[in-house]
Backbone as JSON Lines, residues from 0, in Angstrom:
{"i":0,"aa":"M","n":[-20.59,-5.11,3.78],"ca":[-20.11,-3.9,3.13],"c":[-19.59,-4.24,1.74]}
{"i":1,"aa":"E","n":[-19.81,-3.32,0.82],"ca":[-19.4,-3.52,-0.57],"c":[-17.88,-3.55,-0.7]}
{"i":2,"aa":"E","n":[-17.41,-4.51,-1.49],"ca":[-15.97,-4.59,-1.77],"c":[-15.67,-3.88,-3.07]}
{"i":3,"aa":"K","n":[-14.5,-3.27,-3.11],"ca":[-14.05,-2.56,-4.32],"c":[-12.65,-3.01,-4.67]}
{"i":4,"aa":"V","n":[-12.35,-2.92,-5.94],"ca":[-10.98,-3.13,-6.39],"c":[-10.29,-1.78,-6.29]}
{"i":5,"aa":"S","n":[-9.1,-1.78,-5.73],"ca":[-8.38,-0.52,-5.54],"c":[-6.89,-0.73,-5.72]}
{"i":6,"aa":"I","n":[-6.22,0.39,-5.88],"ca":[-4.76,0.41,-5.95],"c":[-4.28,1.35,-4.86]}
{"i":7,"aa":"I","n":[-3.34,0.88,-4.06],"ca":[-2.67,1.77,-3.12],"c":[-1.28,2.03,-3.7]}
{"i":8,"aa":"G","n":[-1.01,3.29,-4.0],"ca":[0.31,3.71,-4.46],"c":[1.14,4.11,-3.27]}
{"i":9,"aa":"I","n":[2.33,3.54,-3.17],"ca":[3.19,3.76,-2.01],"c":[4.56,4.25,-2.47]}
{"i":10,"aa":"I","n":[5.08,5.28,-1.8],"ca":[6.45,5.73,-2.05],"c":[7.22,5.6,-0.74]}
{"i":11,"aa":"V","n":[8.31,4.84,-0.82],"ca":[9.15,4.6,0.35],"c":[10.41,5.44,0.23]}
{"i":12,"aa":"E","n":[10.56,6.4,1.13],"ca":[11.76,7.24,1.16],"c":[12.68,6.89,2.32]}
{"i":13,"aa":"N","n":[12.19,6.06,3.24],"ca":[12.98,5.64,4.39],"c":[12.97,4.12,4.44]}
{"i":14,"aa":"N","n":[14.06,3.5,4.0],"ca":[14.12,2.05,3.94],"c":[14.09,1.39,5.31]}
{"i":15,"aa":"D","n":[14.32,2.15,6.37],"ca":[14.24,1.59,7.73],"c":[12.81,1.2,8.09]}
{"i":16,"aa":"S","n":[11.83,1.7,7.36],"ca":[10.43,1.4,7.65],"c":[9.87,0.24,6.83]}
{"i":17,"aa":"T","n":[10.69,-0.38,5.99],"ca":[10.17,-1.42,5.1],"c":[9.74,-2.68,5.86]}
{"i":18,"aa":"D","n":[10.39,-3.0,6.97],"ca":[9.96,-4.17,7.73],"c":[8.54,-3.98,8.26]}
{"i":19,"aa":"K","n":[8.25,-2.79,8.77],"ca":[6.9,-2.51,9.28],"c":[5.88,-2.51,8.14]}
{"i":20,"aa":"L","n":[6.29,-1.99,6.97],"ca":[5.41,-1.99,5.81],"c":[5.09,-3.43,5.4]}
{"i":21,"aa":"N","n":[6.09,-4.27,5.33],"ca":[5.87,-5.66,4.94],"c":[5.01,-6.41,5.96]}
{"i":22,"aa":"E","n":[5.14,-6.09,7.24],"ca":[4.27,-6.68,8.26],"c":[2.81,-6.31,8.02]}
{"i":23,"aa":"L","n":[2.58,-5.04,7.7],"ca":[1.21,-4.6,7.41],"c":[0.65,-5.3,6.18]}
{"i":24,"aa":"L","n":[1.45,-5.39,5.13],"ca":[0.99,-6.04,3.91],"c":[0.7,-7.52,4.16]}
{"i":25,"aa":"H","n":[1.5,-8.15,4.99],"ca":[1.24,-9.55,5.33],"c":[-0.06,-9.68,6.12]}
{"i":26,"aa":"E","n":[-0.3,-8.74,7.03],"ca":[-1.52,-8.74,7.84],"c":[-2.78,-8.64,6.98]}
{"i":27,"aa":"Y","n":[-2.71,-7.87,5.89],"ca":[-3.84,-7.67,5.0],"c":[-3.73,-8.52,3.73]}
{"i":28,"aa":"G","n":[-2.89,-9.52,3.76],"ca":[-2.6,-10.34,2.58],"c":[-3.81,-11.01,1.97]}
{"i":29,"aa":"S","n":[-4.81,-11.33,2.74],"ca":[-5.99,-12.01,2.19],"c":[-6.77,-11.12,1.22]}
{"i":30,"aa":"Y","n":[-6.56,-9.82,1.28],"ca":[-7.24,-8.88,0.38],"c":[-6.39,-8.5,-0.83]}
{"i":31,"aa":"I","n":[-5.11,-8.83,-0.81],"ca":[-4.19,-8.38,-1.86],"c":[-4.26,-9.31,-3.07]}
{"i":32,"aa":"I","n":[-4.54,-8.72,-4.23],"ca":[-4.56,-9.45,-5.49],"c":[-3.13,-9.56,-6.03]}
{"i":33,"aa":"G","n":[-2.38,-8.48,-5.93],"ca":[-1.01,-8.47,-6.42],"c":[-0.27,-7.22,-5.99]}
{"i":34,"aa":"R","n":[1.04,-7.28,-6.15],"ca":[1.85,-6.11,-5.8],"c":[3.04,-6.04,-6.73]}
{"i":35,"aa":"M","n":[3.5,-4.8,-6.93],"ca":[4.67,-4.57,-7.78],"c":[5.53,-3.51,-7.1]}
{"i":36,"aa":"G","n":[6.8,-3.79,-6.98],"ca":[7.73,-2.83,-6.41],"c":[8.8,-2.46,-7.41]}
{"i":37,"aa":"I","n":[9.09,-1.18,-7.48],"ca":[10.1,-0.68,-8.41],"c":[11.11,0.16,-7.64]}
{"i":38,"aa":"P","n":[12.35,-0.29,-7.54],"ca":[13.36,0.55,-6.92],"c":[13.8,1.63,-7.91]}
{"i":39,"aa":"Y","n":[13.82,2.86,-7.46],"ca":[14.26,3.97,-8.32],"c":[15.55,4.51,-7.72]}
{"i":40,"aa":"Q","n":[16.66,3.95,-8.18],"ca":[17.96,4.22,-7.59],"c":[18.4,5.67,-7.75]}
{"i":41,"aa":"K","n":[18.01,6.3,-8.84],"ca":[18.4,7.7,-9.07],"c":[17.94,8.6,-7.93]}
{"i":42,"aa":"K","n":[16.75,8.35,-7.39],"ca":[16.2,9.17,-6.3],"c":[16.3,8.48,-4.94]}
{"i":43,"aa":"D","n":[16.84,7.26,-4.92],"ca":[16.97,6.46,-3.69],"c":[15.62,6.28,-3.0]}
{"i":44,"aa":"I","n":[14.6,5.91,-3.81],"ca":[13.27,5.62,-3.29],"c":[12.77,4.31,-3.89]}
{"i":45,"aa":"N","n":[11.7,3.8,-3.34],"ca":[11.0,2.64,-3.9],"c":[9.56,3.02,-4.14]}
{"i":46,"aa":"V","n":[9.03,2.6,-5.29],"ca":[7.64,2.85,-5.64],"c":[6.94,1.5,-5.67]}
{"i":47,"aa":"I","n":[5.85,1.39,-4.91],"ca":[5.14,0.12,-4.78],"c":[3.67,0.35,-5.1]}
{"i":48,"aa":"S","n":[3.09,-0.58,-5.86],"ca":[1.64,-0.55,-6.07],"c":[1.06,-1.85,-5.54]}
{"i":49,"aa":"I","n":[-0.02,-1.71,-4.79],"ca":[-0.72,-2.84,-4.2],"c":[-2.15,-2.84,-4.76]}
{"i":50,"aa":"V","n":[-2.57,-3.95,-5.35],"ca":[-3.93,-4.07,-5.86],"c":[-4.73,-4.92,-4.88]}
{"i":51,"aa":"L","n":[-5.88,-4.38,-4.46],"ca":[-6.71,-5.03,-3.45],"c":[-8.13,-5.25,-3.95]}
{"i":52,"aa":"D","n":[-8.78,-6.25,-3.4],"ca":[-10.22,-6.42,-3.53],"c":[-10.72,-6.54,-2.1]}
{"i":53,"aa":"A","n":[-11.29,-5.45,-1.57],"ca":[-11.59,-5.38,-0.15],"c":[-12.7,-4.36,0.12]}
{"i":54,"aa":"P","n":[-13.31,-4.45,1.3],"ca":[-14.25,-3.4,1.7],"c":[-13.53,-2.05,1.81]}
{"i":55,"aa":"V","n":[-14.25,-0.99,1.54],"ca":[-13.66,0.34,1.53],"c":[-13.02,0.7,2.87]}
{"i":56,"aa":"D","n":[-13.64,0.3,3.98],"ca":[-13.04,0.64,5.27],"c":[-11.71,-0.09,5.48]}
{"i":57,"aa":"V","n":[-11.57,-1.3,4.96],"ca":[-10.3,-2.03,5.06],"c":[-9.23,-1.33,4.22]}
{"i":58,"aa":"I","n":[-9.62,-0.92,3.02],"ca":[-8.69,-0.22,2.12],"c":[-8.18,1.06,2.78]}
{"i":59,"aa":"N","n":[-9.11,1.85,3.31],"ca":[-8.73,3.12,3.94],"c":[-7.91,2.91,5.21]}
{"i":60,"aa":"T","n":[-8.24,1.89,5.98],"ca":[-7.48,1.6,7.19],"c":[-6.04,1.22,6.84]}
{"i":61,"aa":"L","n":[-5.88,0.33,5.87],"ca":[-4.53,-0.08,5.46],"c":[-3.74,1.11,4.94]}
{"i":62,"aa":"S","n":[-4.33,1.9,4.07],"ca":[-3.63,3.06,3.53],"c":[-3.23,4.04,4.63]}
{"i":63,"aa":"G","n":[-4.13,4.25,5.59],"ca":[-3.82,5.15,6.7],"c":[-2.67,4.64,7.54]}
{"i":64,"aa":"K","n":[-2.67,3.34,7.83],"ca":[-1.57,2.75,8.61],"c":[-0.25,2.86,7.86]}
{"i":65,"aa":"I","n":[-0.3,2.65,6.54],"ca":[0.92,2.77,5.73],"c":[1.42,4.21,5.77]}
{"i":66,"aa":"G","n":[0.52,5.16,5.61],"ca":[0.88,6.57,5.59],"c":[1.45,7.08,6.91]}
{"i":67,"aa":"M","n":[1.17,6.38,8.01],"ca":[1.7,6.79,9.31],"c":[3.14,6.29,9.54]}
{"i":68,"aa":"L","n":[3.62,5.4,8.68],"ca":[4.99,4.92,8.83],"c":[5.97,6.02,8.45]}
{"i":69,"aa":"D","n":[7.08,6.1,9.15],"ca":[8.08,7.13,8.92],"c":[8.69,7.01,7.52]}
{"i":70,"aa":"G","n":[8.6,8.08,6.75],"ca":[9.22,8.11,5.43],"c":[8.48,7.35,4.36]}
{"i":71,"aa":"I","n":[7.19,7.06,4.6],"ca":[6.38,6.34,3.62],"c":[5.07,7.11,3.42]}
{"i":72,"aa":"S","n":[4.7,7.29,2.16],"ca":[3.43,7.95,1.86],"c":[2.6,7.03,0.96]}
{"i":73,"aa":"S","n":[1.27,7.21,1.03],"ca":[0.38,6.35,0.23],"c":[-0.86,7.12,-0.21]}
{"i":74,"aa":"K","n":[-1.4,6.69,-1.33],"ca":[-2.66,7.22,-1.86],"c":[-3.46,6.07,-2.44]}
{"i":75,"aa":"V","n":[-4.78,6.23,-2.44],"ca":[-5.68,5.17,-2.89],"c":[-6.49,5.64,-4.1]}
{"i":76,"aa":"V","n":[-6.69,4.7,-5.04],"ca":[-7.62,4.89,-6.14],"c":[-8.55,3.68,-6.1]}
{"i":77,"aa":"C","n":[-9.87,3.93,-6.07],"ca":[-10.85,2.84,-6.0],"c":[-11.68,2.76,-7.28]}
{"i":78,"aa":"S","n":[-12.13,1.55,-7.58],"ca":[-13.06,1.36,-8.69],"c":[-14.39,2.02,-8.35]}
{"i":79,"aa":"K","n":[-15.17,2.36,-9.37],"ca":[-16.47,2.98,-9.14],"c":[-17.53,1.97,-8.77]}
{"i":80,"aa":"G","n":[-17.32,0.73,-9.18],"ca":[-18.36,-0.26,-8.91],"c":[-17.9,-1.43,-8.12]}
């Protein structure tokens, strides 16, 4: 299957779910190129971007699992080629 470079944008509104989020990211670590987390104290949230090079089904599976965590939402943007 074709691999694509993608970004998963994540917003964490429930810090109790961060352990589960980190477990997922560790599980898919072989596909992760880099990650950046920004705490936004004014709104008491964290904004995280994950850059991946992975098959599309892996990207969608990871994003779906992240989105099912309580108080965490995610969206994906994929490269065209």
